[in-house]
C-alpha positions as CSV (number, residue, x, y, z in Angstrom):
1,M,-16.0,-0.1,19.6
2,P,-15.5,-1.0,15.7
3,N,-17.8,-3.5,14.3
4,T,-16.2,-6.9,13.8
5,D,-19.3,-8.8,12.4
6,R,-18.7,-6.6,9.1
7,F,-16.0,-4.3,7.6
8,T,-16.4,-2.4,4.6
9,V,-14.1,-3.0,1.3
10,V,-12.7,-0.1,-0.4
11,V,-11.7,-0.5,-4.0
12,S,-9.9,2.3,-6.1
13,N,-11.2,1.8,-9.8
14,A,-8.4,3.7,-12.2
15,A,-10.3,3.3,-15.5
16,D,-13.7,4.3,-14.0
17,G,-12.4,6.9,-11.8
18,D,-14.4,5.9,-8.8
19,L,-14.2,3.8,-5.4
20,A,-16.1,0.7,-5.0
21,T,-17.6,-0.2,-1.9
22,F,-18.3,-3.7,-0.6
23,S,-19.6,-5.3,2.8
24,L,-17.3,-8.3,3.8
25,S,-19.3,-10.3,6.6
26,A,-17.7,-12.6,9.3
27,D,-18.3,-15.1,7.2
28,G,-16.2,-14.1,4.1
29,A,-19.5,-13.0,2.0
30,L,-18.6,-10.1,0.0
31,A,-21.9,-7.8,-1.3
32,P,-21.8,-4.5,-3.5
33,L,-22.7,-1.4,-1.7
34,A,-21.9,1.6,-3.8
35,R,-20.0,3.6,-6.2
36,Y,-18.3,6.6,-5.4
37,P,-17.0,9.1,-8.2
38,A,-13.3,10.3,-7.6
39,A,-11.4,11.9,-10.4
40,D,-9.8,10.2,-13.4
41,V,-7.1,7.3,-12.6
42,A,-8.2,6.9,-9.0
43,M,-5.1,4.7,-7.3
44,P,-3.8,4.9,-4.1
45,I,-5.9,5.5,-0.6
46,A,-5.3,6.5,2.6
47,V,-7.5,5.8,5.8
48,Q,-7.3,7.7,8.9
49,A,-6.3,5.9,11.9
50,D,-9.8,6.4,14.0
51,R,-11.4,5.3,10.3
52,T,-13.5,8.2,10.4
53,R,-11.9,9.6,6.8
54,L,-9.9,8.7,3.9
55,Y,-8.1,10.2,0.9
56,V,-7.5,8.9,-2.6
57,A,-5.0,10.2,-5.1
58,T,-5.9,10.5,-8.7
59,R,-3.3,10.5,-11.3
60,G,-4.9,11.4,-14.3
61,E,-3.7,14.7,-16.4
62,Q,-4.7,16.9,-13.2
63,P,-3.6,15.0,-10.5
64,T,-5.9,15.3,-7.4
65,I,-6.7,14.3,-3.6
66,V,-10.3,13.5,-2.8
67,A,-11.4,13.4,0.7
68,F,-14.4,11.3,2.1
69,R,-16.0,11.0,5.3
70,I,-16.7,7.3,6.4
71,A,-19.8,6.5,8.4
72,P,-18.9,4.5,11.2
73,A,-22.1,2.2,11.1
74,T,-22.4,1.6,7.5
75,G,-19.3,2.4,6.0
76,A,-21.1,4.6,3.5
77,L,-18.6,7.2,1.9
78,A,-19.5,11.0,1.7
79,R,-17.3,13.6,-0.5
80,I,-16.0,16.2,1.7
81,G,-13.7,18.1,-0.4
82,A,-11.0,17.9,-3.4
83,T,-8.2,19.6,-4.6
84,A,-5.9,19.8,-7.6
85,I,-1.9,18.9,-6.6
86,D,0.9,19.1,-8.5
87,A,2.5,15.8,-8.2
88,S,0.9,12.3,-9.2
89,H,1.3,10.1,-5.9
90,A,1.9,6.5,-6.1
91,Y,1.3,6.2,-2.4
92,L,-0.4,8.2,0.3
93,S,-0.1,7.6,4.1
94,L,-1.3,9.8,6.7
95,D,0.2,10.1,10.3
96,R,-1.2,8.8,13.3
97,T,-2.9,11.9,14.2
98,G,-4.7,12.5,10.6
99,R,-3.6,16.0,10.6
100,W,-0.8,15.3,8.2
101,L,-0.7,13.6,4.7
102,L,2.5,12.4,3.1
103,G,2.7,11.5,-0.7
104,A,5.2,9.8,-2.8
105,S,5.7,10.9,-6.3
106,Y,7.2,7.9,-8.4
107,G,7.6,10.3,-11.7
108,G,8.3,13.5,-9.5
109,H,11.0,11.5,-7.3
110,S,9.7,13.1,-4.3
111,L,7.9,12.9,-1.1
112,S,5.3,15.9,-0.1
113,V,3.6,16.7,3.1
114,Y,0.3,18.2,3.4
115,D,-2.0,19.7,5.6
116,A,-4.9,17.1,5.5
117,A,-7.5,20.1,6.8
118,R,-6.5,22.4,4.0
119,V,-6.9,19.6,1.5
120,R,-10.3,19.0,2.4
121,D,-10.7,23.0,2.1
122,G,-9.2,22.5,-1.7
123,D,-5.8,23.9,-1.1
124,G,-3.2,21.6,-2.4
125,A,-0.1,23.6,-2.0
126,P,2.3,21.2,0.0
127,L,3.8,22.1,3.2
128,Q,7.1,20.4,1.9
129,V,8.5,19.1,-0.8
130,V,11.7,16.6,-0.5
131,G,13.3,15.9,-4.0
132,G,15.9,13.6,-5.0
133,I,14.2,10.1,-4.3
134,A,14.6,8.4,-7.2
135,N,11.1,6.9,-8.3
136,A,9.7,7.1,-4.9
137,H,7.2,4.5,-4.6
138,A,5.7,4.4,-0.9
139,V,5.9,6.3,2.2
140,V,4.6,4.8,5.4
141,V,4.5,6.6,9.3
142,A,6.0,4.5,12.1
143,P,3.8,3.5,15.1
144,D,5.1,5.9,17.4
145,N,4.5,8.9,14.9
146,R,8.3,10.0,15.1
147,F,9.7,8.8,11.8
148,A,8.6,8.3,8.2
149,Y,10.4,5.9,5.4
150,V,10.0,6.4,1.7
151,S,11.2,3.5,-0.6
152,S,13.3,4.9,-3.5
153,L,12.8,2.2,-6.4
154,G,15.3,3.8,-8.7
155,S,18.2,3.9,-6.1
156,D,17.6,0.8,-4.0
157,R,17.5,3.0,-0.9
158,I,15.1,3.7,1.9
159,F,15.1,6.9,3.2
160,S,14.4,7.9,6.8
161,F,12.7,11.2,7.9
162,A,12.2,12.3,11.4
163,L,8.4,14.2,11.8
164,V,8.8,17.4,13.5
165,E,5.6,19.7,14.0
166,D,6.5,23.5,14.0
167,A,4.8,26.6,13.8
168,A,4.6,26.1,10.0
169,G,2.9,22.5,10.4
170,L,4.7,19.2,9.9
171,Q,8.3,18.9,8.5
172,A,10.1,15.4,7.3
173,R,13.8,16.1,8.2
174,E,16.0,14.2,6.6
175,H,17.1,11.3,8.7
176,G,19.5,8.8,6.6
177,E,19.3,6.3,4.3
178,T,19.6,2.6,4.0
179,R,20.7,0.6,0.9
180,V,19.7,-2.6,-0.3
181,S,21.4,-4.7,-2.9
182,A,21.7,-3.5,-6.3
183,G,18.4,-4.4,-8.6
184,F,16.3,-5.2,-5.3
185,G,13.8,-2.4,-6.5
186,P,12.1,-1.5,-3.1
187,R,8.6,-0.8,-3.3
188,H,5.6,-1.3,-0.5
189,L,6.8,-1.3,3.1
190,R,5.2,-2.5,6.1
191,F,6.3,-2.6,10.1
192,A,6.2,-5.7,12.1
193,D,7.2,-6.4,15.7
194,G,5.4,-3.3,16.9
195,G,7.4,-0.9,14.9
196,R,11.0,-3.0,15.8
197,T,11.1,-4.4,11.8
198,L,10.4,-2.7,8.8
199,V,9.4,-5.4,6.0
200,V,9.9,-4.1,2.4
201,V,9.0,-5.9,-1.0
202,S,11.3,-6.0,-4.4
203,E,9.4,-5.1,-7.3
204,F,11.8,-6.6,-9.6
205,Q,12.4,-9.7,-7.4
206,G,9.3,-10.5,-5.5
207,T,11.7,-11.4,-2.4
208,L,11.2,-9.8,1.2
209,A,14.1,-7.7,3.1
210,T,13.4,-7.3,6.8
211,F,15.3,-4.3,8.5
212,A,15.8,-4.4,12.4
213,R,14.5,-0.8,13.6
214,D,15.6,0.9,16.5
215,P,12.2,2.7,17.9
216,D,14.5,5.3,19.8
217,S,16.4,6.1,16.9
218,G,14.2,5.4,14.0
219,R,17.4,4.1,12.6
220,L,17.6,0.7,10.2
221,G,19.9,-2.0,10.3
222,D,21.2,-3.7,7.5
223,A,18.9,-5.8,5.0
224,Q,18.2,-9.4,5.5
225,I,17.2,-10.5,2.1
226,G,14.8,-13.9,2.0
227,A,14.9,-16.5,-0.9
228,R,13.2,-15.9,-4.3
229,H,9.8,-17.5,-4.6
230,P,9.8,-20.4,-6.9
231,A,6.5,-19.9,-8.0
232,V,8.1,-17.0,-10.1
233,A,11.4,-18.9,-11.0
234,A,10.8,-18.8,-14.6
235,L,10.5,-14.9,-14.8
236,A,13.3,-12.6,-15.7
237,Q,14.6,-10.0,-13.2
238,G,12.3,-6.9,-13.3
239,H,13.3,-3.0,-13.9
240,A,11.6,0.0,-13.3
241,R,8.8,0.9,-15.5
242,P,8.2,2.4,-18.2
243,P,9.2,1.4,-20.6
244,A,7.6,-2.5,-19.9
245,P,10.5,-4.9,-20.5
246,A,10.4,-7.4,-23.3
247,A,10.7,-10.4,-21.7
248,R,8.3,-11.8,-18.8
249,S,9.7,-10.5,-15.6
250,V,8.9,-9.8,-12.1
251,W,6.8,-7.0,-11.5
252,A,5.8,-7.7,-7.6
253,A,3.3,-4.5,-6.1
254,D,1.7,-4.9,-2.8
255,L,2.6,-6.5,0.4
256,H,0.8,-7.4,3.6
257,L,1.1,-9.3,6.6
258,T,-1.6,-11.4,8.5
259,P,-2.1,-9.7,11.9
260,D,-0.2,-12.2,13.7
261,E,2.6,-11.8,11.5
262,R,3.1,-15.4,10.6
263,F,2.7,-14.8,7.0
264,A,3.4,-12.0,4.2
265,Y,1.7,-12.1,0.9
266,V,3.1,-10.5,-2.2
267,S,1.2,-9.6,-5.4
268,E,3.0,-10.5,-8.6
269,R,1.3,-8.8,-11.6
270,T,3.3,-10.7,-14.5
271,S,2.0,-14.1,-13.3
272,S,-1.3,-13.1,-11.8
273,Q,0.0,-14.5,-8.5
274,L,-0.3,-14.2,-4.8
275,L,3.0,-15.1,-3.0
276,C,2.8,-16.4,0.5
277,Y,6.1,-16.3,2.8
278,R,6.1,-17.9,6.0
279,R,8.0,-16.2,9.1
280,T,10.9,-17.8,10.1
281,A,12.6,-18.0,13.9
282,E,15.2,-15.7,12.7
283,R,12.2,-13.5,11.8
284,T,12.9,-13.3,8.0
285,F,10.6,-14.9,5.3
286,E,10.8,-18.0,3.3
287,P,8.7,-19.0,0.5
288,A,5.7,-21.0,1.3
289,H,2.6,-21.2,-1.1
290,A,1.3,-19.3,-3.9
291,T,-2.1,-18.6,-5.8
292,T,-3.4,-17.6,-8.7
293,T,-5.5,-14.8,-8.7
294,E,-7.3,-12.1,-10.7
295,T,-5.4,-10.6,-13.9
296,Q,-2.6,-8.4,-12.9
297,P,-3.1,-7.9,-9.4
298,R,-1.7,-4.6,-7.9
299,G,-3.7,-4.1,-4.7
300,F,-5.0,-6.4,-1.8
301,A,-5.7,-6.2,1.7
302,I,-6.2,-8.5,4.8
303,D,-9.0,-8.1,7.2
304,P,-8.5,-7.6,10.7
305,S,-9.3,-10.9,12.1
306,G,-6.8,-12.5,9.8
307,R,-9.1,-14.9,8.3
308,W,-9.9,-13.2,4.9
309,L,-7.6,-11.7,1.9
310,V,-9.3,-9.5,-0.5
311,A,-7.7,-9.2,-3.9
312,C,-8.3,-7.3,-7.4
313,G,-6.7,-7.0,-10.9
314,E,-5.8,-4.1,-12.9
315,Q,-7.1,-6.2,-16.1
316,S,-9.9,-7.8,-14.0
317,E,-13.3,-6.5,-13.5
318,H,-14.1,-8.7,-10.3
319,V,-12.7,-8.9,-6.8
320,S,-12.0,-11.9,-4.7
321,V,-12.1,-13.3,-1.3
322,Y,-9.6,-15.7,-0.2
323,A,-10.0,-17.8,3.5
324,I,-6.6,-18.0,4.9
325,A,-5.7,-21.4,6.1
326,D,-3.8,-22.3,9.4
327,D,-0.6,-22.8,7.0
328,G,-1.2,-19.9,5.0
329,T,-2.4,-21.5,2.0
330,L,-5.5,-19.6,0.3
331,A,-8.6,-20.9,-0.7
332,L,-11.1,-18.9,-3.0
333,H,-14.4,-18.3,-0.8
334,T,-16.4,-15.9,-3.2
335,R,-15.9,-13.6,-6.2
336,V,-17.8,-10.8,-7.3
337,A,-18.5,-8.4,-9.9
338,G,-16.2,-5.0,-9.4
339,G,-15.0,-2.1,-11.6
340,R,-12.5,-1.4,-14.4
341,G,-8.6,-0.7,-13.7
342,A,-8.8,-1.9,-9.8
343,N,-5.9,-1.2,-8.0
344,W,-6.2,-0.6,-4.3
345,I,-7.9,-1.8,-1.7
346,E,-8.2,-1.1,2.0
347,I,-10.5,-2.5,4.5
348,V,-12.7,-0.1,6.9
């Protein structure tokens, strides 16, 4: 049974090329634990469903995937393998069995599928590469483990794939695509309602799109796009980077829902805010609150209890814990020293 009195927070530090771990207590106290070298520009992390392993993609001159074992009692990490890869991945996901690793390459415009055991043994050759996904930014596997969804920031589409195992391993078979409005810029994705809903954040507007999802067919319905948050009303429409825009523009990044799915939070890097959205009776999201946070927040996480939100910033060397109130507002609870270029958080 997992320890619910204490969790381990894992933070990727791109500039330091490592993972930092912290102990998060039930009362919201955050204490530094250890630092674990990865490689240059450590970024996205994928955690196995049983919390026994995690993988981090590094995005330096030689991209790699590094695997760590997670000690169940303490959350300590032990490096168990690493491999060079051809693609620089903006996002990593594991299937529900932990056997297959999927990566979305922003610059490579592609989805890659790997055998996780081979990756741990130093073999970074993908089982499959699916190209033609303009600025692929995230890949998530459905709760039933039958389908995967990839956001295409550059083409305003969500690509669907059926996951099929055969003698060669796992195959991601193209299963359709769903469009959002031009200029939406779909980035991170989260499931809700037991997998019957897919929620997608717009990098360029900070808005949320919700899609009804048929669990049997894996098909997505039409996008229902919520209102823009007033906290970013002064920012211009964003666009794909590089290059960075001349005007201050929306640059949203991560997306997480509270465990009860009443609230969704989005990190917005230009204004250094966490945007809170409230779920409506129609199962869409409306703007609720906004909180200033660490400078240029890319990644954050919500603990399994739904009481605490942990945030970092790419231009900050601190990690903050916020208490989540019943109405979704955030209150700073504690703040501790962290690493440089912090960009991704997982809680195990």
